[in-house]
N, C-alpha and C positions, 0 to 999 in steps of 0.2 A: 774356532776361537780357542786359543792356547789355555789350558788350565794347569792347576798345581802349582809347585815352587819354580822358582825361576830357573831356567836351564843353566849349566854351568858354562863359563866362559870356553873351557875347554873343549867342550862338545861342537861350538859353534867353530872354534878354531879349526878342528878336524874336519869339518864340514867345508870349509874353505880351501883348505890345503889339497882336498879333492881335485881331480882333473874336471874338466868341463863335460858334460854328460855326451856332447858329440863326439869325444875320443874314446868311447869304449863298446865293444861290440859283444856278441855271445860269448859266454865264458869268462868275462871279465879280462878279455886281452885288450891291450890298447891297440887303437887304431889310429891312423894319421889325422890331423884335422885337415877341414877343408882346404885351408890355405897352404898347408904343407904338400897336400897332394897336387893341387895345382902348381905350386912353386916347383916341385919335382920335375913336373913334364916341361916347364919352361926353362928350367936348367937349375944345377946346383947353387947354392949360395954359402957364404960364410957361416958358420955354426952360431955367430953370436950377432949376427946381424940383425936388428931390430930388437935386441933382448932388452934394451931400456926402455924402450916404448910399451913392449908387452908387459914388462913388470908394472909399468906406470898404469896400464890400463887395468891389470889385475888387483892392482892395491885399490883402484877407485872402484871397481867393480865389488871388491869386499866391503869398502865403506858403504856401499850404496845398500848390498845385502843387510849388513849389519843396522842401516837406518830403517830398513824394511822390518828387520826382526825385531827390534826395539819398540818400533810402533804397535806391532802385535802383542807384545808381551808387556808394555808399560804406556797404553795409549794416551794417559793422562798428560804425558809429557810429550806428547807427539804434536808438531805443527801440521794445521791443515794447508791443502796444496795453494789456497788462494791467499794464505798467509807467507809462506816461504816456498816458494817455487824451487823446483828440483834443478840441479844441473845434470847434463848428461856424462855423468862420469862413468858409468860402463859401457857408453855407446861405442867406443871403439872396439870394445872387446866383443859386444853383441854383432857388430858388422863383420868383423873378422871372422867369427866362428859359426855364425848362423845366415850369413847371406853368401850365395854361391855364385861365382861367376860374373860378380858387378864390381870389376875393381873401381871403375871411373866413378860408379853410384857412392860406393863406399868412400872414396877419397872425397868428393864433392860436399855430400852430405855432411860428413864429419867436420870438414873444412868450415864450410857455412855455419853450421850449427855452432862450433866452438867461437868463431870469430865473432858472430852475433850476441851470444850469450856473455862474452866476455867486454863487450861494450859497457861502460858505465852507464851512459843514458843515450840508447838508441833514438835517433829523430826520424826513423821509419821502420815497418815492420818487413821481417824478413820473408821473400816469397820465393818458393823453390817449385819448380815446374818438372814434373816427372814424367818422362815420354817412353815409351815401349810397347812391345807385345803384350797381350794378356798373359800371366803367370810368371813374368819375369823377376817380380818382388815389389812392384810399386807400393802395393796396400801394405805390404811385409813391412817394409821401411817405415811406412806412416806408422803403422803400430808400434813398430820397435822406438820409433822416436817419441812417442807418446808414453811407452813402458818407462823410458829414462828420463822422461821428463816429469812425471806425475807418478804419486804412488798407486793410483788407480787406473793407471794407463789410459785406454780409451773411454772407460768407465768415469772418468774424472769429470767434474762440473767444469772444468777449464778447457775442455777438449770437445769441440763440435764436429762432426760428421755430417756433410751433405753429399747426396747422391742426384746426380740431375736427372735423372729418369724417375727417380722415386720422390725426392722432394718438391721439384719443379717440374711436372710432367706436361703442363695444359700452356702453350703459349699465350693464350686468350687472358690467363690470368698473371701476367709477366709482373703487371703494377702491385700486384697484391704480394705476389713473391719478394719484390725488390723491397716493400715495406718490412716485411717478415724476416728478410735476411740480414738487412740492416739493424733491425731492432735487435735481432738474437747476438748479432757482434757486439752492440753496444753493451747488451745486458751482461755478457761474459765479460767483457772488459772490466765493466764497473766492478764485477764479483771478484776478479782475477787479476793479480799483479803480471801473471804470464799466461797467454791463452795458446791455442793452437787450435787452428781451422784446416779441416781437411776437405776439399771438395773434387769428389770422385768423379769420371766422366766427365771432365771440364771442357773436352772439345764439344759437348752437348749442350751446354749451358747458353741460355738465351743472351745475344749480346748487352740487352739491358741490364741484366745481372750482373755480367761482368762490368758495365758501366757503374752499377751501384758498389763496387769494391774500389772504385777508384780512390774515393777519400780516405779510405783504410789503408790504401798501399803507398799513397803520396807522401813524400817526405814532410815532416812536421817541424814547426818551430815552437818549442816548449813555451808556454806562456809564462810559467814559473820555473827559471833554470834551475832552482834548487828542489823543484818538486822532482820525485821519482816517476819516470815514465814508465808505461806499461808496455810489456814486451809481446809482442804478436807474430807467431809463425803462420804463414798460409803455405799450404802446400796443393797443389794441382795435380792431380793425377789424370792421365790421358794416353789413349792408344796413338793419337796424332803422331804421324812421322815415324811410326813404328817401322812401316815397310822400308824406309828411307835408310834408317839405322840398320836393319838387317841387310840391305843390298850392301851398304858401305862394309860392313863386317865380313859378308861373304867374299867380295872382291879382294879385302886385304888378305884373307885366309889364304884365297887361291893363290894371290901373289907370293906366298910364302911367309907373311907375318904371323907371329905367334898373336894368341889373344890377347895375352898379357902386355903387348907392345902396342896396342891400340890406344892412342890417346886422343883428348878432346880437340887437338889439332886436325884430325882425321875426320871428326865426326860434327864438330860445332857449325862450321859453315853450312853443310848439308843438312843439318837438323833444323838451324834456324828459318832456312830458306824453305823447307817442307812445310814448317808450321805457318809461315806466312803466306806460301802459295796454294794452302790447302782451299779447295773451293766446296768442300762440304761440311765445313765448320767454320764459326764466326771468330773462333777463338785468336787466330792468328791476326785479324784484323782487328782485334779490340784495341782500346787504350792500353790496356795493361801490356800488350806487346809494344805498341807504337811508342808508346812515352817511355818504353825501358823502366816499367814498374817491377817486373821480374827478375830477380837478381840472378838466378842461376836456371839454364834449362838443362836438364840431368838426363842423358841417355841412358836406357836400360837394355844391355844386350840380348839378343835372342840365346837362349839356353841350349847346351849340347848334351848328347847322351849322359855324359861323365857327372854333369851337373843336376840331372834328373836322378841318378844313382844316389847323391848326397842327400837330395830332397827326400828320398826314399828311406834313407838310412835314419835321417832326423826325424820321419812320420812314425817309424817303429820306436825310435827311442822316447818320442815324446808321450807315448801311450805305454812305455815300461816293456815293451816286446823285444823279444829277442831276433835277431835277423840272420840271414845267411848271404853270402855274395849272390849265390844263385837267385835268391828271391829278389836282390835289389836289380838283377838282371833282367829278371822276368817284367817286373813292374815298368822298368826303363824301355822295354820292349815292347809294350802295350801303348807307349803313346806315338803319333804319327809324327813323322821328320820331314822336313822339307829343306831346300827345294825338292822337285822330285828326283832330279838326277843326282844331286848329292846326298840328301838326306842327311842333313847336318844339324839343322835346328829343330826342337820340339814347337810343334805347331801351338801347343797350349803352356808351353814353358813348365812349371812343376805345378800347374793347376790340375787339381782332381788326383794327384799323387797321393795324399792322405786317404782319400776313400777307396784307392786301389788296393792297399794294403789289407783291405777287409777280406781279401781273397785268400790269404795268408794267415788269416787269423786261427789259431789252434781249436 
């Protein structure tokens, strides 16, 4: 808790003018951001391309930080999450700077979230399904969305996280789980004008639980057209079809495509087919998929060596530690890369990278 006199505005403005943390390395030298590094590999671009979008995102992020700062200093004038839900003002900047190697997920999540939250009165919950290998950023993006929507992020009372094997481990209790899940959703929606539900390991959810979600994802006709409809976002996180995504990406790279040229037109047909045809999960056979209640299926691409280095860099910076290029290489080389012949993709993505920097602690 902050104490003492109110901090002068000039100090806040000075902090806001500093470059993002991910752009500094040891010795205070500026380092290229992830987007710039990847863009450089894909080809040069005009100096002012996207400048207007970046400035708009930076301004939105500054407003968000000022709101957070003012709530800390003057809590009596700060609204609560359930009274005034936040808008993802800084989401674009966060996705651009902090999420590595996922240009498709970045574009789709931003477009879907913006479009939904700008609706004056949505008649349906927004449902996004994230698919890809472990460590590719699915949970990271879910947390990022929560942080941009709510002051307390995942700790907000308006955000609920369910993990299939943790919260619903026994199939014989599925009837009880259905009641608990539906009750928790209703209670949260009554408390908050804007809610976020994250269902991790979605491919392991019992079909009965997926069926229990149907009423909350179907299109609703508002009883009172003038009443303010609650906004609800469902995120389904799954490893389902991860191998199919990797295979498509590998074949395109071997055919001469650059990673940044891969679009949804290359992945969407195989991704949806893989979800529906999966024999080890009931997710693709559920009403959510068959009745098109999920709005977007979002692929998370397998991460390469250069992306693991960026994750390692961020891990050092998040702990306020200096790093060297040699240290980033050493951490990246600790990971296992597949397929066996090409050794192109990290089998764990960026998972466990933050733990590996302990080997380089002074």
